[in-house]
N, C-alpha and C positions, 0 to 999 in steps of 0.2 A: 523448348519448354520442359520442367522437371515435373516427374510423378507426382501427383497429388496436389496441381498446381491449378485452381479451378481456372478455366480459361475466360470465363468471365472478370478475373483480375490480373491478367496476366499483361497488361498496363496503364496498372492503376494510378492517380493522383490523389494525395491526402493533404487537404487542408488541415493544417496543423500538426505537420509532422514530428514535429519537436517536440511534442508530447508525451509522457510516457505510456501510455497507451496506444496511442496509433504510432509513435515509433518502432514499438514491438513489432506489429503486425507487419510495416514495413519493410522491416528487418529480416523476418521469415520470409515473406513475399520476392524479396531480394535472393534471399538463399534458396530459393525454390527456384528460381531462373526468370521471375517478371521484372519487367523493365517498368522501376519505380520511378516517380516522380512525386514531387510533393511542395508544399510552401510552409514558412511560419512565421511569427510577426518577428522573431529577431533572430541572428545567430547564436548557435551555442555548440558544447563539444560533443551533444548527440548530432546535433545534423552534419558537423564532420564526420562521425562515427559511420552513420549512412554514404556521406558521400563515396568513403571509403569502399565499401558495397557497391559501388556505381550507381547511386540513389542520387537523382539530379534535385538539388535541394536550393528553392527560390527563397530569397526572404524580402518578407511584404507580401502583401496581398492585391493581385492586378488580375484582371482578368485573362492578359496576355501570360501568364503563368501558365493558362491548362491548353497541354495542346489537342488539337483538335483529333488527333485519333486516339484518345485518353479512354480507354475500355469500360472505365467506372470512375466515381469521383468517390471518394471516403470520407466520411465526417463524423466526428465525437459530437454528443449532446452539446457541446460547447459551442458550436458553430453556429453562428447569426444569420437569421435566414438571406440579411441582404449582403453577406459575405460577396466579392465580385467574381469571385470564382466559382460560387454557388448558383450563380445568377446565368456566368456563363456556360455552364454546364445545362441549366434548363433550354438557353438558347437553341445549344448544341444537338440536346436529346440524349448526351450520355445520363446513364442511370447512376445514381445516386446511392451508396450503400453504408449503412451507418457499420462503426466501428466492432460493434458485438456479433454482425450477420457475416462481416468478413474475418473476425475470431471464431465464430460457429463452424464455418468452412474451411476454415486450416485445420479444424479439429475431428474434420468428417475421415471417418476408416480409422481412425485412430484408438485409443483409450483413452480417453478425456478423464483427469482428475480438476476439478471448480471449485477453488478455494472462495467462500464466502463469508459473510458477518460484517459489523459495523467496525469492527476494528481487528488488526492482526493479519490482512488477507496477504500484504505483500511480504512480509514476514515468512508467514506459511508457506506461502507459493515459493519462497527462495530457498527456504531448508527442504522443501520436497526436490526440488530443482540439482541443487548442490549435493545431496546426499545421493539421489538417483546417478549423477555423473559419476561420482568419487563411485558406484560400485559397475560403471560401465555400462550401465542400461542405457546411456545415449540417449537423454529424453530430448522431446522438445518443450519450448517453456514462453510466456510470454506472463512477464510480472510489472508491476506498476512502479517498479525500483529497478535500479542499477546496482549489479551487485558490488562490483568491483571496479568499472572502470565506464564511459562514457557508452552507451551501445550494448551495453552487458545485458538489458532488461527482457530478450529474448535470443531464443535460438531454434532452429531448424536441425533436430537430430535426426538420427538413423533409426532409432527406437521405434516401439509402438506407443509409449506413453506420451501424452501431451498434459504438462501441466497449467494449468492457466487461472490467473485471479480473477474474479467474477464480481461484476461491479453491480449492487444493488441500487447505485445510487440513483440512477434514470430507468430502473426494471429490465436494463439491457441484459443482467445474467439471465431472462427465460427466453433468451436466444438458443442458449446452449443444452445438450444433451449428453451429460456426464457419467461415464460410468460408475465413478464415487464422487458423491458429493461433500465438502467439508462446512460447516457451518459454527462457526468462532463464538459468536455472540448476537443477539439480535436488541438494536435499541433502536429510538428513536433518534434519526439524524435526517441529513438533506431536507429541509423543510422546506423548502423550495416544491419537493415531489411528492411529500408525505404529511396528511394533515394529521395523523394518528396509529397508534400504534396497534390500532385494527388495519391500519392498511399497509402497516411493514410487517406485521404476521402473514396476511393475505399473499402479499408478493413473495415473501419465503414459503409460502407454502406453493406457488405457483411454481418458483424452481426447484424445491423440491419432486413436484410432480414431472418434471422433464427429463430426473434420472432414468437411464433405460433399463426395461428389465431385467431383472438379475441383478441390480446395480447395487450398491450401500449408500447410506446417508452416516456420515461420522459427525456426531453433534454435541458441543456441550453439555456435560450433566450438571456444570455448576451456576452457570449464568442462567439467569430466574426467564430472561427473554427467549431463551434457546431452549429451557425446559418447557414453557410457554408452546411453545413452535411444536416440541414432540409430543405434547399431550393433546393438541389439533391433529395430528396426524392419522390416519386412519388403518395403520399399521400394514399397508401393502409394499413398504418398503424395507429392505430389511435396513437396519439402524442400529449404529454400535457408538454409545454414550462413552466419554471419554471424562475426566476428573476427579476432585477429590471428593465428590459425593459418594456414599457407601454404597449405591445402587448402581454406579457408574460400571459398563462394562470392561473399559481399558482403567483401572483406577489408580491416580497418583497418590502413591504411599507415601514420598517425602520429595522435597526439593531441597537440596542445600548449598547455600553460597558458596562459592569458592572464588572470592576475587570476585574478577571480573568475569567470570562463570559458574553454572550450577552443576551439582550431579542431582539425578532426577533417578527417583527408582518408582518400577509402574509395576501393576499385577496383571498381566496379560496371561489367557487362558490359565488359570491357577497357579501361575509361577512368577516368582519377581524378575525383573528385569532391568538392570540399573547402566545408564549412560552418561555422557557430558555432554550437554549444552553449552556453548563456547561464547554466550551471551549472557549478561547479566537477567535476574528477576524474575517472579514468578509466571508474571504474563507471556514471559519467550519460553519459560519450560512449558506450558500448557500448550503454547503454537509448536512446541515439539513434539509433544506427543500427540496432537491432532494429525501430524505429517506422518508421525508412525503407525498411526491408527489405519489411517486412509493408504499408505504404500502395503501395508499386511493384506486389507483389503482386499487389493489389488493382485498378491500374489508374491508380494514382495517378502522373503522370511523377514519373521522382526529381528533376529540374533544377527543378520545384516545389514537392516537400516539400521537400527538403532546405535550401532559406532559410529556409521556415515554421517548421520546427523552432526557429531561433533566437525564436521569439515564446513559448515556453517559460521563462518565466522561474522554476519552481518550483512546489512546491505546500505546502500547509502540513503542517508536521512535517518537510518534507525538508530539511535545512540551511534550516530558513527563520530570517533575520536578524529577532528580537524587537526589537531597539533597543541602543542604545548611552548609556550614562553613563559620566562621569569615565574617559571613553577606552577605555573596555572595551565589546567589540561581544559580545553574546549570542546566542546561533543554537540553535537548537531543532532534534532529529533524532528522527526516531520508531526508529532504530535499537535492535532488540533482541536479533538473532541476531547470533554473533560473527563472521561473515562481513560483513556489515551493519555493526557496529561499526566493523571495519579498514577498509572502504570510505570511510565517512564521515571517520574518522580521517587518512586517508591523503588526499583530499581536501583538507581543512581543512590538512592539513600541506604540501601542493602549493601552496596559495592563502595563507599565513598566512606565509611568509619565516622571519622571527627570532621571531615574536609566539610567547608562550608560549600552551599549550592546555589549557584547565581542563575536566573533565569531570563534570558532576554527573549518573552514573547508576542508573537504578530497575531492577534486572532485572524481567522479564515472565513470570511463570508458574513454580511451583514444578517441575514438570516439564521445563521447558526449561534451569531453573537446576541441578536434580539429573543432565542430561545433556550441559551444554554450559557449566557452572559456568567449566572451567579453562579454557575457549577463553575467555569474557568475561574474563575476567583476564589473561589474556595481549594481548587487545587492548585494554585500557587500561592496557599499557604504553607503547602509542603518545602516549598524551600525559602533559603533564608532570606532573601531579597530578589525582588525580581521589576526589570524595567518591560513595561509593556508600550507597544507601537499602536499604531492605527490603524484600523480594520485593512486586512487586504481583501478588495471586491472580488477579485478573478473574475469569473462569469457575469456577477450581480450589480444594480446597479444602486445607489445609496438609500439607506431606508429611513424616511426624517426619522430623527431621535436616537438611532442607534449609533453610538459610537464607543470606543473602547472604555469609557467612564465606567459603561456601565459593569466591565469586570474590575476595574479598579475599586470601584465601589464596594462590590461584593469582598475583595480581594482585603480591602482593609477593615471590614467588617467582621472578617474571619481571622484578623490579627497580624494580616500579611504585610510586610513591610514592599509596598511597592510605586514605583514613580511612573508617570507619563513620558515618554518621550515620544516629539512628535514629526522629529528630522531622523533619519535613520542615519546620517550623518555624522551624528552626536554621541551614538551607539559605543563606537571604540573608546572614544575619550571617557564616558559615563564607567564604562567598565572596569578599566584602567583605573579610575577612579575608586572603586569597590573594591576588586579582586586582590589578592596577596596570593602568597606564596601557598602551594596546597590547596587551593580553592578550585572548583569543579562549577564551570559556566556552560549553560546549557541554551545554545538559539534554538529555539521553537516555534515551531509552525510549520502549514502547507504553503504557505508563498515564498518570497524573494528575501524573508529572515536568514535562509540559509546562506545567502553570500554575504552576511557579516562577519561568519565567523573569520575569513583570513583576515579580514581588517582587524578584528579584535584581535588577533595572532600576531598581526604587526605592529599597533599598538603596545601591544606589552612588550613587545622585543624593544622597542624603542623608548 
């Protein structure tokens, strides 16, 4: 058993092992020497990447998949109580560990940077992981998305830094004790778990309270929700603000678009510092500045970290180019909240010039659509035309009266060209009928809309 492997997790079984967060923890445990097993609803490239590490991955959920000698069962908040493997664990008396507790245990004894916020966590975590790796710091990391290949969402590194995405959706980020915490923004989301902004702010306050003595909070000076959170803090934690606001500690002086990149200049410790961000848009430039401030807070020299951030060229599903056919580029976006949708569409608009932007949007969750459907529709008005699919339910049951029509009506009221498509199989032909050479097509959403990119490219080719 490798050093640093918690004894209770030397033979873990993961229910839903193919998920972004779960697969990352499973990968790190396997790299530390654990005998890892798990199950997932369907086979995937992520499952294959885990098998390559010696992990046993079962397809489908069945009580028989859980070995009698498993040391624990790891679950996420998405696992239902009637899951047969979870019921079998109760029969056998095997401890059940939440994903966040498992991740917290992996960070123990290291120097954690926990990246939180309603939007931008995966990108910012990835930027830090890539930049620190480029500087030979050999970080460990756990990210909510793949960098460049299936299974690249996590790594057990030999260095002392551990960079982790900290999920607020189910309050699981309360389990971590970071040396440096990043809060990118604070907005109302995850409506099944939070009823108000007051609850959101209280939850983030608890997260800030988990920063270790002598640690640092890096937080946006521009985002109103983040500024309100800063005002509510008691001053016991060292706080570094970043952004374009005049009172920011790390002040963003300029973000200059350069095609699909940006040149960013900040004022840090009274001196200007210019570096390149290899993805387009102001939103991503600010993520890079947050990463820079966090790394500096942990002792990494800014003069080294800033140029290393250019090594980050994107993460899967974050404005990821899927390919080009018939002069049309197809790009995949994970954006599913109105703020994310707006940021990605504005980034593409700044990079696209006169090109038309066509969106295939799949709403994610009934509760989010009920609360934010109008704002999603307004965001789609930034595109030249959009196709809107039915709602991807994920872990939720349908809510009466909540459909994609809420988004479509709001989009049309905002002057958008929007068409409803109820069968995803019709999308490739519909896009081929709309798109012309020079156009950009964005598949957008957190569900399986990402699978449509290759099909659209195939149809365009033919």
